[in-house]
N, C-alpha and C positions, 0 to 999 in steps of 0.2 A: 365375263366373256365379251368379246368385242362386239361391237354394235352391228347387227345384221349378219352374224356368222352362224354357221351350222354347229350343233352340239358336237363335242368331241366324242369319239367312240362310234359314231355312225358310219357304217360301211356302205358307201354309195357306189352303185353299180351303173345305173342308168340315169339319164337327165330327169326322167319321171320320179325316180326314187329320191333324187336330190331336192326336188320341189316339195315332196312329202315329208322330208326330215324336219324335225322340230327346229324352228328358227328362234333365236334369242335376240330381244331388243331391250333398250332401256325403257321405253314405253310404247305401247300400242296406240297408234293414233291414225287419223285419216290418210296421212301421207304414207305411213308404212303399209296400211291396207290397200291403198291405190297401187303402190308398187308391187304389192303381192298379186293384186288382180292382173296387172300387166305381165308378170312373169309366169303366172299360171294360165291365164286365159288369152293373153294377147290383147291387142287394141280392140275396143268395141266395134262391132260390125263384122269381125272375122268369124267365119263359120267353122268351128272345129268340133261340132256335135253337140248333142243335148247335154252331155256331162259338163262341157266347159260353160254352156249357157247357165246350167243350174248352179254351178260353183260360182259364177259371176253373180248371180242373184243373192247367194248367201253372203258373199263378200260385201256386196252393196248394203245388205242388211246390217252387217257388221259396221260399216261406215255410219250409218244412221244411229246406231246404238251408241257408239263412241261419243257422239255429239252431247248426249245427255249424262255422261258419266264423268265424275271427277277425276283429275289428273292422278291423284293418289290411288285410285282403283286401277287405272290403266297402267301404272307403273309396277303394279303387283298382280298381273292378270295372266290368264292362259285362255286363249281363243282356240277352240277346236271346231274344224269344219268337216262335216261328213257329206260327201257328195252322192250322186246317184249310184256309183259303183262301189259304194261303202269304203272308199279311200279316206284316209284321214289326214288333214293338214292342220298343223299345230303352230301357233305363234305364241311366244311366252315372253313375259317381261318380269323382272324381279324374281320372287320365288313362285309366282303363278298361283297365288292363294285365292284370287278371285276367278272363278272358272266360268267361262262363257261357252256355251255349246250350241252350234248352229247346225240344224238339220232341216229336212223337209217333213212336214206333217202328213197324215193320211190323205189330204187333198192335194199333196205335192206343191204346197205353199211353203216358202221359207219361214222358219221360226227359230226361236232361240230359248234357252234357259240360262239362268244366272244363279251361281251359288257364291255369294259373297263372303269374305272372310268373317265380317261381323255376324253373319248368319251362323257360321259354324262356331263362333265363340258363344253366341246365345244359346245354341243348342247343347254344348258341352256344359255351359254354366247351369242351364235348367236340369240336365241329367245330374250333375254334381248336387244341385240343390234338392233334387228328389231323394238322392241317397242320403244327404245330411238331414233331411226330413225324416226319413225312416229311422235313422239313428237317434234322432231327437224323440221320436214317438216311442222307440224302444226304451230309451232312458226315462221318459215320463212314466210308462207302464211299470218300470222296475221301481221307481220312486213311489208310485201309487201303492204297489204291492207291499213295499217296505212300511209305508205309512199304515196301511191296513193291518199288517202284522203287529206293529207297534201298538196300535190302538186296540186291537183284539187281545193282546197279551198284557196290556197295560195296566 
């Protein structure tokens, strides 16, 4: 999909809905997030209500988070922002396998969680190893029983 376009299949009725539609980019970076702030919140200093101010704080947090992330992570990421009114704004790059979720905590401070692709791979690998371990233990138990049968009948 082209750089900065809205996903196909989204039916947009109002300008506000267009802003909340998932946006697809090649990479999520400070420049993209800065443009997203301007499109959603306007220039800094404009007063559009607490929701806009809160959303601006979340997006500014996202800018600081991207500074510490490798480009490979940001080229395959999904950033979701949940504002004060529970609206969801989504930016996606690549397959969106590295998930960043920006929300407010119980003290109304902006925060985020990250679920990286390698974390999912490790989780699935550990689950697979657990099931392989149980199969191995079952095989050892069967061999032990067979050995005991051979020794006792021997």
